[in-house]
C-alpha positions as CSV (number, residue, x, y, z in Angstrom):
1,G,0.0,0.0,0.0
2,S,0.9,3.7,-0.1
3,M,0.1,4.7,3.4
4,T,2.8,6.2,5.6
5,R,2.4,6.2,9.4
6,L,4.3,8.6,11.8
7,A,3.9,7.5,15.4
8,G,3.8,10.3,18.0
9,V,2.9,8.4,21.1
10,S,3.9,4.7,21.5
11,K,5.7,2.3,23.8
12,S,9.0,2.9,22.1
13,L,8.7,6.7,21.9
14,A,7.0,7.5,25.2
15,G,6.9,4.3,27.3
16,T,3.1,4.0,27.0
17,E,1.3,1.1,28.5
18,G,-2.1,1.3,26.9
19,I,-2.2,3.8,24.0
20,H,-0.7,4.4,20.5
21,L,-1.3,7.6,18.6
22,A,-0.1,8.3,15.0
23,I,-0.7,10.3,11.9
24,A,-1.3,8.3,8.7
25,T,-1.0,9.9,5.2
26,I,-2.3,8.4,2.0
27,P,-1.1,10.2,-1.2
28,P,-3.6,11.2,-3.9
29,A,-5.3,8.3,-5.8
30,C,-3.7,5.7,-3.5
31,A,-4.8,3.4,-0.6
32,S,-3.4,1.4,2.2
33,T,-3.2,-2.4,1.8
34,P,-6.3,-4.2,3.2
35,H,-5.4,-5.2,6.8
36,Y,-6.6,-5.8,10.3
37,H,-5.2,-5.4,13.9
38,V,-5.3,-8.5,16.1
39,N,-4.6,-6.8,19.4
40,C,-6.5,-3.5,19.5
41,E,-9.5,-1.3,18.6
42,T,-8.8,1.8,16.5
43,A,-10.3,5.3,16.5
44,I,-9.6,7.5,13.5
45,Y,-10.2,11.2,12.9
46,V,-10.0,12.5,9.3
47,V,-7.9,15.6,9.4
48,K,-7.8,16.4,5.6
49,G,-9.0,15.0,2.3
50,T,-11.8,12.8,1.0
51,G,-12.0,9.2,0.3
52,R,-13.7,5.9,1.2
53,F,-13.2,3.5,4.1
54,L,-13.7,-0.1,3.0
55,T,-14.6,-2.9,5.5
56,G,-15.7,-6.5,5.4
57,R,-13.9,-9.7,4.6
58,H,-14.1,-8.9,0.9
59,L,-14.1,-5.1,1.4
60,E,-17.7,-5.1,0.3
61,K,-18.8,-2.3,2.6
62,S,-17.9,1.3,1.7
63,M,-18.3,4.5,3.7
64,E,-17.5,8.0,2.2
65,I,-15.1,9.9,4.5
66,S,-14.0,13.5,4.6
67,A,-12.3,16.0,7.0
68,G,-14.1,16.1,10.3
69,D,-15.3,12.5,10.3
70,F,-14.7,10.0,13.0
71,I,-14.3,6.2,12.3
72,Y,-14.3,3.3,14.7
73,V,-12.6,0.0,13.8
74,P,-13.2,-3.0,16.0
75,Q,-10.3,-5.5,16.7
76,D,-9.9,-8.0,13.9
77,S,-12.0,-6.0,11.5
78,V,-10.6,-6.0,7.9
79,H,-10.4,-2.4,6.5
80,Q,-8.7,-0.3,3.9
81,P,-8.7,3.5,3.7
82,V,-8.7,4.8,0.1
83,N,-7.9,8.3,-1.1
84,D,-10.3,9.2,-3.9
85,S,-8.7,12.7,-4.5
86,T,-6.3,13.1,-7.4
87,S,-4.7,16.2,-5.9
88,E,-4.9,16.1,-2.1
89,S,-3.4,13.7,0.5
90,L,-5.8,12.0,2.9
91,E,-4.5,12.6,6.5
92,L,-5.8,10.7,9.5
93,I,-5.1,10.8,13.2
94,V,-5.1,7.2,14.4
95,A,-5.4,6.1,18.0
96,R,-5.2,2.5,19.3
97,N,-5.8,1.0,22.8
98,T,-2.4,-0.7,22.8
99,P,1.2,0.6,23.0
100,V,2.3,-1.7,20.1
101,E,0.0,-2.6,17.2
102,I,0.0,-6.0,15.5
103,V,-1.0,-5.6,11.8
104,V,-1.9,-8.5,9.5
105,E,-2.2,-7.8,5.8
106,F,-5.3,-9.3,4.2
107,D,-6.2,-10.6,0.7
108,A,-9.7,-9.4,0.1
109,K,-10.1,-11.4,-3.0
110,T,-9.6,-14.7,-1.2
111,G,-10.9,-13.5,2.2
112,T,-7.7,-14.8,3.9
113,A,-4.7,-13.3,5.7
114,K,-1.6,-12.9,3.7
115,E,1.4,-15.1,4.8
């Protein structure tokens, strides 16, 4: 995928015990890889841009997102943020209830985790 993450608060940066906070940026006309987090819930705030937030084992559910939106992602929920703009980055503030996230990339075509 084309998403970059910059952690601001984490176990390695601040010695946290129960929280992780980062900024994620997705360039124009790009997306993250489909993935899920096995050890945490996620709260997302859309700072800038427009796009879609895909969920479901085959990414069959789509929600339009734009600046000012809040998104909740349950633990083990497959998701993929997509930047629909061709000119503006999609910027997200991402908070998790664990100091270290465990991310599993997912193949939405087969509905299985990537090895």
